[in-house]
ZAMARGU-4260 file (C-alpha; in steps of 0.2 Angstrom, whole numbers, plus 5000, padded with zeros to 4 digits):
<rodrens>
0) 5000/5000/5000 | 5014/5012/5005 | 5033/5010/5006 | 5030/5008/5025 | 5026/4993/5036
5) 5009/4993/5044 | 5002/5008/5035 | 4987/5015/5043 | 4971/5022/5034 | 4952/5025/5037
10) 4937/5017/5030 | 4928/5031/5021 | 4917/5041/5033 | 4922/5051/5049 | 4909/5056/5062
15) 4900/5072/5058 | 4898/5085/5071 | 4880/5088/5077 | 4879/5105/5068 | 4884/5097/5052
20) 4871/5082/5054 | 4857/5093/5058 | 4860/5104/5042 | 4861/5089/5031 | 4846/5081/5039
25) 4835/5096/5037 | 4840/5098/5019 | 4836/5080/5015 | 4820/5081/5024 | 4815/5096/5013
30) 4820/5086/4997 | 4810/5070/5003 | 4795/5081/5006 | 4795/5087/4988 | 4800/5105/4993
35) 4811/5116/4981 | 4827/5115/4991 | 4843/5122/4984 | 4859/5113/4988 | 4870/5128/4986
40) 4871/5131/5005 | 4873/5113/5011 | 4887/5110/4998 | 4896/5126/5003 | 4895/5120/5021
45) 4902/5103/5017 | 4916/5110/5007 | 4921/5122/5021 | 4922/5107/5032 | 4934/5097/5022
50) 4950/5105/5029 | 4945/5101/5047 | 4942/5083/5044 | 4958/5081/5034 | 4967/5090/5048
55) 4960/5078/5061 | 4967/5063/5052 | 4984/5071/5049 | 4985/5076/5068 | 4981/5058/5072
60) 4996/5052/5061 | 4985/5042/5048 | 4995/5038/5033 | 4981/5038/5020 | 4966/5049/5023
65) 4949/5052/5016 | 4937/5068/5016 | 4927/5059/5029 | 4913/5058/5016 | 4908/5075/5022
70) 4903/5081/5005 | 4890/5067/5004 | 4872/5066/5010 | 4875/5047/5012 | 4889/5035/5008
75) 4878/5025/4996 | 4865/5038/4991 | 4879/5048/4982 | 4875/5038/4967 | 4858/5048/4966
80) 4868/5064/4965 | 4877/5058/4949 | 4863/5048/4941 | 4845/5049/4935 | 4833/5036/4939
85) 4833/5037/4958 | 4818/5043/4969 | 4820/5050/4987 | 4810/5043/5001 | 4810/5046/5020
90) 4809/5033/5034 | 4807/5038/5052 | 4819/5028/5063 | 4821/5027/5082 | 4839/5032/5085
95) 4837/5042/5101 | 4834/5058/5093 | 4851/5059/5084 | 4842/5061/5067 | 4824/5064/5063
100) 4824/5051/5049 | 4834/5041/5036 | 4832/5047/5018 | 4834/5033/5006 | 4833/5030/4987
105) 4824/5018/4976 | 4827/5015/4957 | 4811/5020/4948 | 4818/5026/4931 | 4831/5024/4918
110) 4849/5026/4925 | 4860/5038/4916 | 4875/5049/4921 | 4870/5067/4926 | 4886/5073/4935
115) 4900/5062/4928 | 4916/5064/4938 | 4908/5068/4955 | 4920/5056/4964 | 4935/5064/4955
120) 4929/5081/4960 | 4928/5075/4978 | 4946/5069/4978 | 4952/5086/4970 | 4944/5096/4984
125) 4952/5085/4997 | 4969/5085/4989 | 4969/5104/4989 | 4969/5103/5008 | 4982/5090/5012
130) 4999/5083/5006 | 4994/5065/5012 | 4989/5052/5000 | 4970/5051/4999 | 4957/5037/4997
135) 4940/5039/4989 | 4926/5026/4992 | 4912/5022/4980 | 4899/5008/4980 | 4900/4993/4969
140) 4888/4991/4955 | 4881/4975/4964 | 4879/4984/4980 | 4869/4998/4972 | 4858/4986/4963
145) 4855/4976/4979 | 4850/4990/4990 | 4841/5002/4978 | 4831/4990/4967 | 4814/4983/4973
150) 4802/4973/4963 | 4787/4984/4968 | 4795/5000/4962 | 4809/4996/4951 | 4804/4982/4940
155) 4796/4993/4926 | 4813/5001/4923 | 4823/4986/4926 | 4816/4969/4928 | 4829/4962/4940
160) 4844/4968/4950 | 4857/4961/4938 | 4851/4972/4924 | 4854/4987/4936 | 4871/4980/4940
165) 4875/4979/4921 | 4870/4996/4918 | 4881/5003/4932 | 4897/4993/4928 | 4902/5005/4914
170) 4896/5020/4924 | 4906/5016/4939 | 4921/5011/4929 | 4921/5028/4921 | 4921/5036/4938
175) 4937/5026/4942 | 4945/5031/4926 | 4942/5049/4930 | 4949/5047/4948 | 4965/5039/4941
180) 4966/5054/4929 | 4964/5066/4943 | 4979/5058/4952 | 4969/5048/4966 | 4981/5035/4972
185) 4969/5024/4983 | 4951/5019/4978 | 4940/5009/4990 | 4924/5000/4985 | 4911/4997/4997
190) 4899/4982/4997 | 4889/4976/5012 | 4878/4965/5001 | 4891/4953/4994 | 4888/4936/5000
195) 4872/4939/5010 | 4860/4925/5010 | 4846/4933/5001 | 4831/4922/4999 | 4832/4920/4981
200) 4850/4914/4982 | 4850/4904/4999 | 4854/4887/4992 | 4872/4882/4990 | 4872/4882/4971
205) 4862/4898/4970 | 4873/4907/4983 | 4889/4902/4973 | 4882/4908/4957 | 4877/4925/4965
210) 4893/4927/4974 | 4902/4924/4957 | 4892/4937/4949 | 4895/4950/4962 | 4914/4947/4960
215) 4913/4947/4941 | 4904/4964/4941 | 4918/4972/4951 | 4932/4964/4941 | 4924/4972/4926
220) 4925/4989/4934 | 4944/4988/4937 | 4950/4977/4923 | 4965/4984/4914 | 4965/5000/4925
225) 4983/5003/4931 | 4991/5016/4942 | 4979/5015/4957 | 4978/5004/4972 | 4961/4996/4974
230) 4952/4989/4990 | 4936/4981/4994 | 4928/4985/5011 | 4918/4970/5017 | 4908/4978/5030
235) 4905/4968/5045 | 4906/4950/5050 | 4888/4948/5045 | 4878/4932/5040 | 4885/4925/5024
240) 4883/4910/5014 | 4869/4897/5014 | 4871/4892/5032 | 4870/4911/5038 | 4885/4909/5049
245) 4893/4926/5054 | 4910/4927/5046 | 4920/4928/5030 | 4923/4910/5026 | 4909/4907/5014
250) 4917/4921/5004 | 4934/4913/5004 | 4935/4904/4987 | 4928/4919/4978 | 4939/4932/4986
255) 4954/4924/4977 | 4946/4928/4960 | 4945/4947/4965 | 4956/4958/4954 | 4958/4971/4968
260) 4974/4974/4978 | 4967/4973/4996 | 4951/4966/5004 | 4947/4975/5020 | 4940/4965/5034
265) 4932/4967/5051 | 4945/4959/5063 | 4941/4967/5079 | 4934/4950/5085 | 4946/4939/5074
270) 4943/4920/5076 | 4950/4904/5068 | 4938/4906/5053 | 4946/4923/5049 | 4963/4916/5051
275) 4959/4902/5038 | 4952/4915/5026 | 4969/4925/5027 | 4979/4910/5024 | 4969/4906/5008
280) 4972/4924/5001 | 4983/4925/4986 | 5001/4932/4990 | 4997/4947/4978 | 4984/4953/4990
285) 4987/4965/5005 | 4976/4962/5020 | 4966/4976/5027 | 4964/4973/5046 | 4950/4982/5053
290) 4955/4982/5072 | 4948/4998/5079 | 4929/4997/5081 | 4919/5011/5073 | 4903/5007/5082
295) 4907/5006/5100 | 4911/5020/5112 | 4927/5023/5120 | 4945/5022/5114 | 4955/5006/5113
300) 4972/5005/5120 | 4986/5003/5107 | 4991/4987/5114 | 4974/4980/5112 | 4974/4985/5094
305) 4991/4978/5091 | 4985/4962/5099 | 4972/4959/5085 | 4985/4962/5071 | 4998/4950/5079
310) 4985/4936/5076 | 4986/4940/5057 | 5005/4941/5058 | 5005/4923/5063 | 5000/4918/5045
315) 5004/4933/5034 | 5020/4943/5031 | 5021/4961/5039 | 5023/4968/5022 | 5005/4963/5017
320) 4996/4971/5033 | 4987/4987/5033 | 4978/4994/5048 | 4961/5003/5048 | 4945/5004/5058
325) 4933/4990/5055 | 4920/5001/5047 | 4917/5020/5043 | 4913/5030/5058 | 4897/5036/5052
330) 4888/5021/5045 | 4870/5028/5043 | 4861/5035/5058 | 4862/5021/5071 | 4878/5026/5079
335) 4885/5042/5086 | 4903/5040/5091 | 4910/5056/5098 | 4922/5064/5086 | 4935/5066/5099
340) 4934/5047/5102 | 4936/5045/5083 | 4952/5055/5085 | 4958/5044/5099 | 4954/5028/5090
345) 4964/5034/5075 | 4979/5039/5086 | 4978/5021/5094 | 4979/5012/5078 | 4994/5023/5073
350) 5002/5020/5090 | 4999/5001/5087 | 5007/5002/5070 | 5023/5010/5077 | 5023/4997/5091
355) 5023/4983/5079 | 5036/4991/5068 | 5048/4992/5083 | 5044/4974/5088 | 5050/4967/5071
360) 5065/4980/5071 | 5058/4990/5056
</rodrens>
């Protein structure tokens, strides 16, 4: 990833301060209500906040930083800012009053680019405010299709999710090409859907076929694109595979077929199954170790963080190991990790990385 052992990075989002969340929430609520809401004010607020979130990560000592996704209304809904065919809707959630509701998107029409290069423009704004290498995250075509297609509201435009994914592959690929042209060194793909035991793919043969399709669509996005480091964030040790067992082992055979540089795992609660997955990865792949929790309050001690990484080092060379949180710090509306805790967590992973370098004499 870098010419540095145990390089540290983030997984996209950083906690947004309350003033920021409330402004974004109010804007989205106006949109969802069908009001004529200009986004000029909210975009200005987002852009003025980027230097702060970059400085936070730099102060923590993180090697590769993001813009915290502070210029996005949501990590996945950003596709609706650059494509036609998505319709806003609002759902009230019980999150202790942190937000008034969650604004989502459903595919209801033909998907076409309306703001090509949006991710590259995000990167360029961040790069104006830092000398650190940057990473930009974007959803996979498969993930967008899984989350935003519904049979009730989307089938008239696209009969099934695969047709949505096929439409998105060249669009997402073009965004990647434009980021490479803009000089983005690190690109992260997000997919919380891959490997989930959806009812229509719950049997072993169906699951294998669906998993293979998800891998294939991402491979087609990155095929032949050089000059950039790519990763896939596998959000959460969720239920995967026909047996619905939490973990990554049902994904293991297919992960070897991925044409990306680094899968990013949640290894905060690393177990024997995880170790077997790591052992089976091709040597060409780096291993993203999510060993700082993004969804629990409090700051882990560096020794605790280093302890999780040491388990990976039992089966993988130090040169392959990258350290990061187990998820983004703002995964929707259900967690509210204090931004000072985020800073502390990032400092702990940086301190753990230095501890590990000293242990091996690097």
